[in-house]
C-alpha positions, 0 to 999 in steps of 0.5 A, a space after each residue: 476506521 471513521 472514512 474522514 479519518 480515512 481521507 484526512 490519513 491519505 490525504 496528508 501522505 507523502 512518498 517520503 512517508 512510503 520511503 519510510 515505512 518500507 524501510 522500517 519495514 525491511 522492504 528496499 525500493 527500487 526504480 520508482 516503486 515507491 511512486 508506483 505504490 503513492 500513485 495506487 494508494 492515492 488513487 485505490 485506498 477506499 478500496 484497498 479499506 473497505 474490499 477484500 479482494 486479491 485482485 487489488 493487488 494483483 494489478 501491483 504485480 507486474 509494475 513491481 519488484 518480485 520481492 517487494 510485490 511479496 513483501 507488500 502483498 503480505 503487509 496487506 492481508 496482515 493488515 485487513 487480518 487486524 481490522 476486521 
């Protein structure tokens, strides 16, 4: 994906997008997990997109519930496979 397109997409990303995507993926976000995921994406999207480092996601492990983290990790790895 063109970096400018990625930047534009991330700049328009909202917490509501995170909530809606989670709902469609049957992920129940508890406490402030939507904000945690949103902030993490906003701060780390280039690393998440360009690098294949699972440690990037491991930082979220202690901030999210087990179920949310497991589903998020699966979705991330599936997405990374598609963009190879």
